[in-house]
Structure formats: C-alpha cells, structure tokens
N, C-alpha and C positions, 0 to 999 in steps of 0.2 A: 526678151525675144528668144534667147538661147537657153537651152536646157540639156540635161543628159539624154543622149539618144540610146533607145533600146532597139535591137534588130530582130527581124524574123530570120530564123535559121535557114540556111541553104543546105539541104542534105544531099549526100552523094552515096551511091549504092554499088561500090566496087565489089568484086567477088570475095574479098578477104574480110568483109565487115560482119557485124553481128548485131546485138541488141544492147551493148553495154553502155551506150550513151544514156540510157534510161537512168543509170546511177547518178547522172548529172542533172536529173530532173527533166530530161528532154521528153516531149511527147512525140514519139517516132511514127512515121508511116509504116505500113506493113513491109515485111521482108527484111533483108539485110541492110543495115545502115553503116556505112564506113566512116563518113566524115560529116561534121557539122561546121560549115563555114560561118564564122562568127562575126567577123568584120572584114568586108571585102569590097573593093571597087574593080575587081577583075571581071572581065565580060563573061567568064565561065560561071560566075556565081555572085552576082551583084547583091550587096546587102540592102534590104529595104527597111526603112525606119518604121517602127511599129507603134510609136507614141507621139503625142504632142502635135504642134503645128505642122511639122514636116512628115506626119504619118502618111505612108503610102509612096513617098518619094525614096529613090535610092540615095545612098550616101554619095555616090558619084554626082548625081544631079545637084545635091545641096552644095557640095564642094565647088562644082562648076559655077553655080550661081552665087555663092557667098565668099568663095576663095579664102583669102587670108584670115577672115573672121572665123573660119572653121579650123584651118590648119595652123595658123600663125604665119606672120609675114615671111620670116626666113625660109620656112619650109615650103611655102607656096611659091616663092621666087624660085626655089630650086626645082620643084616638081610640077608646078602649075596644078592642073586638075588630075594629074596622074598619081593618085594616092599610092605610095610605094610599099605598104605593109599589108599582109594578109594573115588573119589569125584563125586557126581552126582547132577543133577537137578531132582526134583520130581514135577510132575503135579497131585495133588490130586483133580481131577475133581469130584470124589466121595470119600467117606471115605475109608481108608484102614482097613484091618483086625486088630483086637486086638492081639498083639504079643509080644514076648520077645526074646532076644538074649543071648546066653551063654557067659561066660567069657573065657579067654585064657585056663585056666586049664581044664575046662569041654570040650571045643572044642578039645583040643589036645588029650584028653583021648578017646572021643566018636565020634568025627567027623573027623577022618582020619588026625589027626595032624594039623588041621586047626587053624587059629587065631580065637579068639572070636570076639565079635563085640561091641565096644563102639562107639557111634556116637553122633553128634551134628547137630542141625538144625538152619539155619539162614532163617527167614521168608522174602522172596523177595517181595511177594504180598499176600494179603488176602482180601477175601470178607467181608463185614460187619458182625460182630458177629461170625466170624469163630472160631472154637474150635478144640483143639486136646487133646489127652489123654496122660498124663504123671504120672505114678505111680498109686498107689492105695489109697483109702480113709483111713483115720486113723482107726485103730483097725481091719482092714482086715487081718486076719491071714490066714495060709495055709488051715486050715480045712474049714473055712467059705468061702474062695475063691473057693475051689474045689466043695463045695456043690452048690454055686451059678452057677458054670459052668455046673454042672450036671443038674441043673434045668433051664438052659438058662436065668439066671438073672445076667449075667456077668456085664452088664452096670451099675448096681446099686453099684458096688464095685470100680468103676473107678474114678480117679481124673481128672476133666476136666479143662482146662485152655483156656481162650479166648486170641487170639493173633492178633497182627497187624504187619504191615510192620516193619522190623528192629528188631523184637524180637528174642531172642536166647534161645534155649531149649537144655538142656543136657540130653542125654539118655545113662547112663552107662549100661553095660551088667547087666542083671538081673532085669531091669526096664520094667514093663508092660507099653506098649505104643501103640498109633495109631494116625495117621495123619487124621484130619477131612477134610470134603470137602471144596472146595473153597480156597485151599492154594497152593502157588507156593513156593518151598523151595530149598535151597541149602543145600546139606547133605555132611558132612565130616565124614568119618567113617574108622575104621580098614578095611583091605582088607579081608572081609568075606562075604559070602552070605548065612549064616545060620540063618534061621528064624523059630521060633516055633510058629505056628499060634494057638491062643487060642479060638477066636470067630470070625466069618465072616458074621454075620447078616443073616445066612441061604441063602446067595447068591449062584447063580449057574454060572458056566463058560459058554463059548460059545457052549460047547457040552452039556449043560444041567445038568452038575454034580456039586455037591457042592465040594468046595476045601477042601483038606485034612487038619484036625486039628492035633495038636501035644501036647495034653494036658498033657500027662505023662512026657515028656521031659520038658515041660514048668514049671510044678510044681517042677521039680528038680532044676531048675536054677533061678526061681524068688527069688529076695531078699525081704523077708517079714519083715526085721528088719526096725525099725524107727530111722534112724540115723540123727542127726542134725549136723549143721556146728560148727565151733569153738565158735561162739558166742551163740550158743544154741537156736537161735530164728528163724531159718528157716529150713524147711525140705528139705534136698537134693533131687533133681529131682522133686520137686512138684511146683516149681515156675519158672518164667522167669528169665533169666540172661540179664543184661544190657551191659555187657562188661565194661572194665576199660578204659575210654577215658582219654588220657594224657591231663593235663591242658596246658594252653597257654605257649609255650616255654619250657615245661617240656620234650617234645619229644627229644630235643637235649640233655639235661642232662642225661636222662634215657638211651638213646641209647649209649652216650659216656661212660657211666659208665658200661654198659653191654658188649660192644664191644671193639675192640682194638683201639688204638689211631688213626690208619690210617683211621678210619671211621668217623672222626670228621666232615667233610664237607658234609656228605651225605644228611641228612634230616634236613633242618634248615630254612624252610620258613613257614610263618603263614597260608599259603594257603593249607597245607596238614595236615589233622587230622588223628591221629592213635588211634585205639581202640583195646586193647588187649581182645581177646575173650577167648582163651584157651591156657594154658601153661601146658602140661602134656606129659607123655611118649608116648601116642598114637598119638597125633597130637598137633601142635601149630598153632594158627590161630590169625591173625590180620586183622582188617578192615582198609583200606586206603580210605580216601575221599579227593580228591584233585581237585583244579581248574587249575593247571598247570602242575603237575608232581613232580618227585623226583628222586634222584639217590640212587642206592643200590649196593651191592656187595655180591656175594656168598663166596668170598675170598678163593675159592677152598675147602671150608669146608662142604657145605650142599647145597642141591637143594632148589629152591624156586618154588612154583606153585602159579599162579595168576588166580583166577576165576572172570571174570569181570561181575559185576552186572548191571552197568550203564555206559553210556558214551563210549568214543572211544579214541584212541590215537596211539602212536608209541613207540616201544621198540628200543632204540639205544644201540648198543653193538659193541665190537671189534672182528673181525674175527681172529685176529692174537694173541689173548691172550694166553700166555703159562702158564701152571699151575705152581705155586710156593707156598711154604708153607707160612703160616701167619708170621712166624719169618723172612723169607727171604724178605717178602714184606715190613716189617718194615725198613729193612736196605738199600733198593734200593733208589737211588737218584731220585728226580722227573724226571730228564732227562731219566733215564733208564725206569722208569714206563711209561713215555710218548712214548718211543720207542717201548714198548711192545704192545701198544694199539692204533697204528696209523691208522689201516684200519677199519673205521667205517661201519657198516651195519645197516639196519632198518627192523623191522617187525611190520606191522600194526595189531591192535586188535580192536575189537568191543565188545559191551555187548553180553553176552551169550557164549563167548569163554573162554576156559581155556588153559593157556600156561605154559609149564614146562621149567624152567631155570636150566640147568645142573650145578652141583657144580663147574665144571672147567671153566665156562664161565667168571667168575670174575666180574669186575665192569660193570654196565649197567645203563641205564636211561629210565624211563618211562615218556613220555610227553603227556599231554592232560588233559581233564577234565573227571574224571571217578570215579567210586566207585568199589573197588575190594577187595575180600578176598585174603589174602596171607597165604598160607599153607606151613609148613615146619616141620622139626624134630630137636630136640636138644638132646644131650646126657645128662645123669642124672646129671652130675656135673654142666653143664651150666644151666640146668633148676633150680637147687637149688640156684645157684648164682643169677639168674634173680628174682626168687621169693623172696629171702631174701632181695635183694636190693629194690625192689618195696614195700615190707612190711615196711622196715626201712624208706623209703621215705614218708610214710604215706598213701599209696594207699590202698583202701579196696579190698582185694583179694577175698572177697565173691562174687564179681561180675564177676569173671572169672572162667573158668572150669579148675580146677587145677589137 
C-alpha cells in the first residue's frame, strides 16, 4: 500500500530570485524563481503527491487520513496532522532581506498558534567570495541595534561569513540573518512562514513599493545574548558547522549501537559515507555520499525524507510490507520476513528531487551514485541516547546542530 512519495514543486517568485534552480533539474515557470518548496504541509505551499495511489492528494491530506502509518506513532502523538518540517531549495540570485524568526513560544502567543522557526542551510553551490549574514557582531546590544536601524546603519552591526559548497549554517530562532547573493541552498526548517524583516536595502517590489519592515516585532524576538558552546571557545550561530563525519568503519558500530539488532546488516560498505549534521527536536539531518547505495528501514517507527543534491538512482522497496512493531520484527524468522517482502517495486530519483518514505514502508534500498540529505525526527529519549553514545565514543558534538 505504501510507497515512496514524490512531490510536485511549489515555486515562489520573490524579488531576489533567478533561474539557478535549473541546475537542480527543475523545469521552471517564466520569470524569477526564488524558492522551490520540496516537502511541505504549510498552508502557504502544500506539497501535492505526484505519483502512485495518492497522486493528486496533498501530503497534509494523507497524513490526516493515515496518521501514524505515515509519520510513525511517536511523531504522530506529538504533532498529530501538523507536520512540523518544511524543506526547500533557495536561489539567492540577489541578497535576501535582513530578518529574524520567532521561537515557538512567541509564535504561539502572537502568531495564531503557529510554530516558530528554527532552520539550517546546506550550501549546494556558491559563487566565489559569496557571503551570508549570521548573527550580530560582538557587543551589539538591543539599544545599539535599534539606533543603527533607525539611522539605516544596520549593515555595520552584522556578522558576515564567507561560504563555499558543502558548508552548513545553523539559524536558530532569534538569530538575525540573511542569505547573500550567488548562493544555491537547501533549507531545512520548522513548518513556519513567519519572517520579521529588519532591513531590505531600500529595494522596491514589482509595483514600485518598498517591502514592509517589522522592526518592533524583530526587536522583541532577537536574541542579543552572547552564548558560547560547552568548550567556551566558539560563539553559537556565528560560524560554520562541518557536520560530524563518521570515521572509516565507524558507521557500522554507531548505527548498531543506536538502533535495534535487526539493523545490523543495513549500512556496512566503505563506499557510503555518513555525516551527521543535526540531531535536535526540530529536525535530524544526515548527509549520505555513496558510489553504490545502501539499505535502510523505517521499521514502522518514523518517516524518512531524502533530498537529492547530486547523482541519480533507484529506490527498491516492497509493495506488500505489513506494519509490525519493532518488538515483533525481532521475533520473526527470516522466512517470515522474506514472505512479507516478496513483491519488489522501484522508484527512480534524480538530483533536485525530494522523496518521502512513509513510516510503514519498512525496509528499502537506495541504489546508485548520489549525494543526499536524509531528514527525519526522533523522540526526546532516542535523541538523548544518540547524543550520549556519540559523545562517549569520542566524537566532537560541537560540529553538529544539537
């Protein structure tokens, strides 16, 4: 019944866009295209499934109808049909406005019970010397920042970072930020479209009007505190993240320690590298780089989303997989498991596509040469277990978004 969902893109045409999404294989409408919403249940851009039994339905409709079978039981209990993640590609052909997003508490109170917006950026491509804005310069407090805004001196308060392909930037709610020109980005964020615009370079829209600013709300949500990480030597949100790349053969031991014993054979070849990018309650993100592919399983517990950045390949899965609990799966004989997964099917993918794997799909295999972001959610207990294990194994958790 369940299968990998492909989506029809939702395009946005803000003034700073261009045509660079064509490099990801997108067939664009005429004019400037700024964003492609890849996986969304937000009312401003609902993802429509473009293949299979649910073709023509929105992801929101299918989640509302099938619930835990799509998201996984723990995630559905927490969020119900309010899918909490939004994935998009961004073409910053020109620089974006300087802006900030509220946290969950503020958004719930002042923005019609919405989620706040924590987000992260993965740099897919960058022109030489491209920069973005992440945070404020040291010693910029609320009073100084407001004065600079009033006098149109905002840019002298901002922290600029030069970025290249493969860089990772964390943008927690309350962080002043802006994407610079010449960048192609994959953004993973909470499902929110609340932006408080602080400064827009006095630009005008297609109708000759300057875009609205939201300075008063921005000043209420900006985090002006100067927090450092546990080691005390790096300001949070002011530098790039590298992600935590598992060392040779470590991928097997880490995965086996974090997952059930039934997962032992899933990823065990030297041709697949895994980099942990984020492990937090808003989103978990891994980067897979492979020359042949790998096997995975939702185990009936959680959805998986793949956003393909490079390459192409095939997802092989079973059409006849029946949902069982993790405990039951442990006790089944190999013969019974094989009997449940006898009817194989395939779904092709290419770069620029995003594919949603429902929680009830079970085991599947990705074959091909490709690079992909894997996005999912974990409950609080499993997050803690993973972070504790990685820390005890000697990994530097400063490199991932926790």
